Structure formats: structure tokens, C-alpha cells
C-alpha positions in Angstrom: -37.3 248.1 195.6 -38.7 245.7 198.2 -41.0 242.8 197.2 -44.2 244.4 198.3 -43.7 247.7 196.5 -42.7 245.7 193.4 -45.9 243.8 193.4 -48.0 246.8 194.6 -46.6 248.9 191.7 -47.3 246.1 189.2 -50.9 245.8 190.4 -51.5 249.5 190.4 -50.1 249.9 186.9 -52.3 246.9 185.7 -55.4 248.4 187.3 -54.7 251.8 185.7 -54.2 250.1 182.3 -57.4 248.1 182.7 -59.3 251.3 183.3 -57.7 253.0 180.3 -58.0 249.9 178.1 -54.2 249.9 177.4 -50.7 250.1 178.8 -49.5 253.7 178.2 -46.0 254.6 177.2 -45.5 256.0 180.7 -46.6 252.7 182.3 -44.4 250.6 180.0 -41.5 252.8 181.0 -42.3 252.4 184.7 -42.6 248.7 184.4 -39.2 248.5 182.6 -37.6 250.7 185.3 -38.9 248.3 188.0 -38.3 245.0 186.3 -35.8 245.6 183.5 -35.2 242.6 181.3 -37.8 240.6 183.3 -40.5 243.0 182.0 -39.0 242.9 178.4 -39.4 239.1 178.5 -42.8 239.2 180.1 -44.0 241.7 177.4 -42.7 239.4 174.7 -44.6 236.5 176.2 -47.8 238.6 176.2 -47.3 239.9 172.6 -46.6 236.3 171.4 -49.7 235.0 173.1 -47.7 232.6 175.3 -49.8 233.1 178.5 -52.5 230.3 178.6 -55.4 229.9 181.0 -56.7 226.4 181.1 -60.2 226.0 182.3 -61.3 222.4 183.1 -64.9 221.4 182.7 -67.2 220.8 184.4 -65.1 221.4 187.6 -64.1 224.9 186.7 -60.5 224.3 187.9 -58.1 226.9 186.4 -54.4 226.3 185.6 -52.1 229.0 184.3 -49.3 228.1 181.9 -46.6 230.4 180.3 -45.0 228.8 177.3 -41.3 229.5 177.8 -38.3 229.0 175.5 -37.4 225.6 176.9 -40.8 224.3 178.2 -44.3 225.1 179.5 -44.2 226.6 183.0 -47.0 225.7 185.4 -47.6 228.7 187.5 -49.3 229.0 190.9 -50.1 232.7 190.9 -51.8 232.8 194.3 -48.6 231.4 195.9 -46.5 233.5 193.5 -44.6 230.4 192.5 -43.0 229.3 189.2 -40.8 226.3 188.5 -38.3 228.2 186.3 -34.6 228.6 187.0 -34.9 232.4 187.5 -37.4 231.7 190.3 -35.1 229.2 192.0 -31.9 231.2 191.7 -33.0 234.8 192.0 -36.4 234.8 193.7 -35.5 232.2 196.3 -32.3 234.2 197.0 -34.5 237.3 197.4 -32.7 239.2 194.7 -36.0 239.8 193.0 -39.6 238.9 193.9 -41.1 237.8 190.6 -39.7 235.9 187.5 -40.9 237.1 184.1 -43.4 234.3 183.8 -45.3 235.5 186.9 -45.0 239.2 185.7 -46.6 238.1 182.4 -49.3 236.1 184.1 -50.2 239.0 186.5 -50.5 241.5 183.6 -52.3 239.0 181.4 -54.9 238.2 184.1 -55.7 241.8 184.9 -55.8 243.0 181.3 -57.3 239.7 180.0 -54.4 239.2 177.5 -54.3 235.4 177.5 -55.6 232.5 175.5 -58.3 230.5 177.3 -58.3 226.8 176.6 -61.1 224.6 177.7 -60.3 220.9 178.5 -62.3 218.1 180.0 -61.7 217.2 183.7 -60.6 213.7 182.5 -57.5 215.3 181.0 -56.5 217.2 184.1 -54.3 214.6 185.7 -52.4 213.7 182.5 -51.8 217.4 181.7 -50.7 218.2 185.2 -48.2 215.3 185.1 -46.9 216.6 181.8 -46.5 220.2 183.1 -44.9 219.1 186.4 -42.5 216.7 184.7 -41.6 218.2 181.3 -39.3 216.3 179.0 -35.8 217.8 179.0 
């Protein structure tokens, strides 16, 4: 499946799920057929409430984080970028278009399945530094 149809299908399923208020068994099956283990991991992240939307006040800046197994991943959903190994090794090589962190964020954003955390703007720089340079 090419990258556009992968994303288009994900967006279509999420819109349908938003209208219905849930992901149906049919949609879960279709997502698994498209993404395989990436969807399984994304769905685990959603169920475990590991998708976080940070809203900084008063600026209103938004930062998306997915808490991974090894570290927190700072996502750039508009650019479809994630700093994880899967992104670097499989997405950059065009084997796949999205890592599981981005799949989880896209589903979470459309279905509002994320935790919103509000922080003061004064903490933005220090949190960004922490997310960009996580401890090994």
C-alpha cells in the first residue's frame, strides 16, 4: 500500500469512528490488515493512555508526546515526523510511511483519546530540551 493510501485509509477510519463514537471490530481489523504490528503497538499505547497532548499557557502552543518503552517521543504530526528508530530505519527507507507512535497520535487526535496536560510557557524550553535529548 502506498503512503498516501495508508494515511488516507487511517484518516477515513478515524473519521468514521468519530462519527460512530467508537472503533468497530471491522475498523480494528482493517487497521491491523494495513499496519500489522504497528497498529497493535499503537492501540496498546492508546489503551495505556500513553498519548499526551501538552498545551502551554498562555501561548497555546501544543506539543504531542507518546510515552514509549524506552523514552518519551516528541512528535511533529504536521510533518509526520517521529524520532524513533522505526521512523529512521523503516519510514526513511520508505518501507512504511508511519511508525506506531504517529499512528497512535493520529487516532488519539481524531478520537480525542489522549491526556491533556497544561504547563506554563516558562517550562516550554526545559521540557523541549528534555524531550529532544532524552537520557539513554
